[in-house]
N, C-alpha and C positions, 0 to 999 in steps of 0.2 A: 767734357763730361764723360763719364764712364757709366756702364750699366748700373742702375740703382742709385745714381747720383741724384741729389736734390737740386732742382733748378728753380729760379724765381721768374715769374712772368708778371707783366704789368699791362694794363689796358689804359690807353690814353697817355697823356703827359707829353714831355718833350722827347723827341727822338733825334739823335745825331750820332754820327760816327766820325771822329776826328783824330785818327792816330797821328802820333808825332814821329819824326825820324828817330830811329833807335828803339821804338816800342816793339815788343814781341809780336809776331804775327798771331792773329786770332782767327778762329773759325766762327763765323757768324751764322746764326739761324734766325731768319726773319719770317714772321707769321703775320699774314694780312687777310682781312676779309672785306670784300666790297671796296668802297672808296678809301678804306684804311690803308690802301696801298700807297697813297700819295707820299707820305714821308719816307716809306721804305724804298720806293722807287728812286727817290732822291739819294738815298744811301747807296743803292746799287750803282747809280751814275757816278757817285763819288768814288766807289770802289774801282769802277772801270777807269776813271781818271788816274787814280793812284797806280793801278796796274800798268796803264799806258806810260806813266812817268817812270815806273820801275824799269820797263823794257827799253825806254829811250834815255832820258836824262838821269834817272836814278835819284830819287828824292830821299833815299836813306831808309824808307819803310819797306820791309818785305811783306808782301800781301799773303794773307791766309786764304781761306775760302769763304764763300757766301752761299747759303742755301735758302731759297725763298719758298715758302709754302703759302699759296694764295688761293682763297676760296671765294666763289661767287655763285649766284643762282644758275647761271649758264655762261657759255663761252662769250656771248656778246656783251656780258657785263664784266668781263675780265679787262680792266683798264690797262693800257700800255703793253698788252700781250705781245704785239709784234716787236716792240722795243726790247722787251725782256728776252724774247727768242733771239733777237740780234745780239744782245749781250752774252747769252749763253754760247752762241756761235763764235763770237769774237774772243771769248775767254773760256774755252772748254776746260772743264775740271776746276776752274776757279769760281765761276758763277753758274749755279744750277737752280732749276725751279721745278716744282710740282704744282700744277694747277688742280683744283678740286671743284667740281660743279655739283650742285645739290638738286637742281630741277631741270636738267638738260632734256629737251624733247627732240631737238633736231640732231642730225648727224654731225659729229665733230669733224672739222676740217682735218685733212691729212697732216698738215704742218703741226697742228696742236696735239693730235692723237697720242704720240709717244709720251707726252708730258701731262696728260689729263687723267684723273681718276674720278670716279663718281658715277652718277646715273647717266 
């Protein structure tokens, strides 16, 4: 996308990412709220597997990037947050995440602070 591009969004439905060898790399933007993270977390794990294959065996697919935007009421309701932080550390620049909290009342832990916006 470029500035002023029109994009399509959908809520619900089937979510999958299954690139084939020789497909062009893509830049994924994943947007989740609450438990809606489940299928998108699965996609992130698949991206990590593909990236691992690329660095090792080489499956023929060149990975793009994945940016996850994930919102919940507070950081305790951010499912898979430690796993997501681990993926970002393992694949810097390839997998990134911005967490957003809407009703946070407690101090945000230092590990999450750089990645959290909101109250």
